[in-house]
C-alpha positions in Angstrom: -10.8 -26.5 -49.4 -13.0 -28.7 -47.3 -16.0 -27.1 -45.9 -16.5 -26.5 -42.1 -19.2 -29.0 -42.6 -16.6 -31.8 -43.1 -14.4 -31.2 -40.0 -15.0 -32.5 -37.1 -12.4 -31.9 -34.7 -9.7 -29.1 -34.8 -6.4 -30.2 -33.7 -4.3 -26.8 -32.8 -0.2 -27.1 -32.8 0.6 -24.4 -29.2 4.0 -23.3 -29.6 4.7 -20.8 -31.9 0.7 -21.1 -33.1 -0.9 -20.1 -29.8 1.8 -18.7 -27.9 4.3 -16.7 -28.7 7.4 -18.8 -28.2 10.2 -16.7 -30.1 9.1 -13.9 -28.3 8.5 -15.4 -24.6 11.9 -17.1 -25.2 14.0 -13.7 -26.1 12.5 -12.0 -22.7 13.6 -15.2 -21.0 17.1 -14.4 -22.0 16.9 -10.9 -21.7 15.7 -11.5 -18.0 18.6 -14.0 -17.2 21.3 -11.9 -18.9 20.0 -7.9 -17.9 22.0 -5.1 -19.5 23.0 -7.7 -22.7 22.6 -6.2 -26.3 20.2 -7.1 -28.8 22.9 -8.4 -30.8 23.9 -11.0 -28.2 20.6 -11.9 -27.2 20.0 -12.7 -30.6 23.0 -15.1 -30.4 21.6 -16.7 -27.3 18.5 -17.6 -28.7 20.1 -19.0 -31.6 22.2 -21.1 -29.6 19.1 -22.1 -27.3 16.6 -22.7 -30.6 19.8 -24.9 -32.4 20.3 -26.8 -29.1 17.0 -27.9 -28.9 16.5 -29.0 -33.0 19.1 -30.7 -32.6 18.4 -32.7 -30.0 14.9 -33.2 -31.4 16.2 -34.3 -34.4 18.7 -36.4 -32.3 15.6 -38.4 -30.8 13.5 -38.8 -34.4 16.7 -40.5 -36.4 17.2 -43.0 -33.1 20.4 -41.4 -32.1 19.2 -40.9 -28.4 16.7 -42.2 -26.3 13.8 -40.0 -26.1 14.0 -37.3 -23.6 11.1 -34.7 -22.9 10.6 -30.9 -23.8 11.7 -30.0 -20.5 14.8 -32.1 -20.3 15.9 -30.7 -24.4 15.1 -27.0 -22.2 17.4 -27.3 -19.4 20.2 -28.6 -21.7 19.4 -25.6 -23.8 19.2 -23.4 -20.9 23.2 -24.5 -19.4 24.5 -23.8 -23.1 22.6 -20.3 -22.9 24.7 -19.7 -19.6 27.8 -21.2 -20.4 28.2 -18.8 -23.5 26.3 -15.8 -21.3 28.5 -16.3 -18.0 25.7 -16.9 -16.4 26.2 -18.8 -13.0 23.6 -18.3 -10.5 21.7 -21.4 -10.3 18.1 -19.8 -9.4 18.6 -18.0 -13.0 19.5 -20.7 -14.9 16.4 -22.7 -13.2 14.1 -20.2 -14.3 15.6 -19.8 -17.7 15.2 -23.6 -17.9 11.4 -23.3 -17.3 10.7 -20.3 -19.5 8.5 -22.6 -21.6 6.0 -22.4 -19.1 5.3 -18.4 -19.5 5.0 -18.2 -23.1 1.9 -15.2 -23.8 -0.6 -16.3 -26.1 -1.0 -14.2 -29.0 -3.7 -11.6 -28.7 -6.4 -13.5 -30.7 -5.7 -17.0 -29.4 -7.7 -17.1 -25.9 -10.9 -15.5 -28.3 -10.1 -17.6 -31.2 -10.0 -20.9 -29.5 -13.0 -20.1 -27.5 -15.1 -19.4 -30.7 -13.9 -22.7 -32.8 -14.9 -24.6 -29.0 -18.2 -23.4 -30.1 -18.3 -25.5 -32.6 -15.8 -28.1 -32.9 -14.0 -29.8 -30.0 -11.0 -28.5 -30.1 -7.4 -30.4 -29.1 -3.8 -29.2 -28.7 -1.4 -30.8 -29.8 2.1 -29.8 -29.0 6.0 -30.6 -28.2 5.8 -29.2 -24.8 6.0 -32.1 -21.7 3.0 -32.8 -19.6 4.0 -30.9 -16.7 5.3 -28.1 -19.2 2.1 -27.8 -21.0 -0.5 -28.0 -17.9 1.7 -24.8 -16.4 1.4 -23.4 -19.7 -2.0 -23.8 -20.3 -2.7 -21.9 -17.1 -0.2 -19.3 -17.5 -1.5 -18.5 -21.5 -5.0 -19.2 -20.2 -5.7 -21.5 -23.1 -8.8 -23.8 -22.4 -9.1 -27.0 -24.3 -11.2 -29.4 -24.3 -8.3 -31.7 -24.6 -4.4 -31.4 -24.6 -1.9 -33.7 -25.7 1.5 -33.6 -25.4 4.0 -35.4 -27.4 5.4 -36.5 -24.5 2.9 -39.9 -24.6 4.5 -40.6 -27.9 7.3 -40.8 -26.9 8.7 -39.0 -30.1 8.4 -35.4 -31.7 6.6 -33.7 -34.8 6.3 -34.5 -37.8 6.9 -38.5 -36.4 3.8 -40.0 -37.2 3.1 -41.3 -33.7 2.4 -37.8 -32.5 -0.2 -36.8 -35.0 -1.5 -40.7 -34.0 -2.1 -39.3 -30.6 -4.6 -36.6 -32.3 -6.3 -39.0 -34.8 -7.3 -41.6 -31.6 -8.3 -39.3 -29.3 -10.6 -37.3 -31.5 -12.1 -40.8 -32.8 -12.9 -39.7 -35.9 -11.4 -40.6 -39.7 -8.2 -38.3 -40.2 -9.8 -36.1 -43.4 -12.1 -35.0 -40.6 -9.5 -33.9 -38.7 -8.1 -30.1 -39.5 -4.7 -29.6 -38.0 -3.9 -25.6 -37.5 -0.1 -24.9 -37.1 2.0 -21.5 -38.1 4.4 -24.3 -38.9 4.7 -25.7 -42.1 6.6 -28.4 -41.7 4.3 -29.1 -39.1 1.5 -29.1 -41.5 3.4 -31.3 -44.1 3.5 -34.0 -41.4 0.0 -33.8 -40.4 -0.6 -34.1 -44.3 1.3 -37.4 -44.6 -1.2 -38.7 -41.6 -3.8 -37.7 -43.9 -5.2 -34.6 -41.4 -6.9 -31.4 -43.7 -4.6 -28.3 -42.8 -4.9 -25.1 -42.5 -1.7 -22.5 -41.7 -1.9 -19.8 -39.7 -0.1 -17.0 -40.0 2.7 -15.6 -36.4 5.9 -13.7 -37.0 8.4 -16.4 -36.5 6.4 -19.1 -37.9 7.8 -21.4 -41.1 5.9 -20.0 -44.2 4.4 -22.0 -46.4 6.9 -23.0 -49.4 6.0 -22.7 -53.5 4.9 -26.7 -53.1 3.1 -26.8 -50.4 -1.0 -27.2 -50.6 -2.7 -26.3 -47.5 -6.2 -27.0 -47.4 -6.6 -23.3 -46.0 -4.1 -20.0 -45.1 -5.3 -17.5 -43.0 -3.6 -14.2 -41.4 -4.9 -14.7 -37.9 -6.6 -17.5 -35.6 -9.4 -14.9 -35.9 -9.7 -14.8 -39.6 -9.4 -19.0 -39.8 -12.3 -19.2 -36.2 -14.6 -16.7 -38.1 -14.8 -19.0 -41.7 -15.0 -21.9 -39.7 -18.2 -20.7 -37.7 -19.6 -18.7 -40.2 -23.3 -19.8 -40.0 -23.0 -21.9 -37.2 
């Protein structure tokens, strides 16, 4: 486990790690299709997430040109609308922009502020530049810098996305700590030489038996406490 003194910059995933993406999308689907029972909401949310993953993987395989997250979210919203029989253009548009209105986890703002007192902090996210701007404002996230995968025209775990953070940090990757609630994201960061910290979040992707991340925490508060102790 690296000491805090070995870390120069902290990079945090955003969707799912800093904001409640599953809960926010669920609420957006329920708002778009009021009166829908829980089972149907679950089915529609699954359809949304499958659509997004499918298109991001197509980009990763080179099966389609890069499309930013806003474009992919709009396609997912149209799929949900078709399945739900939703025809209102305004309701579909609001659903398509749901990622701009995801609430932070209870400890996100305070944990980020504590980390920022000790380290430069970067956000690194799939969200498009325009979506990221509005999401940061909505969720009250205050970064030293926030980076969108749009600038790499790729999606994590593509190396180009982590390279954005390495270049912005301006230090060796082993002095950068990547924080995420998704083990697949941390594996991608490890492959680029970054240090890794898993933070548990509901709906995240927990580590598997073969994962060996540098730190594991139950919350961002816990991680911030261990990294800033004695500062």
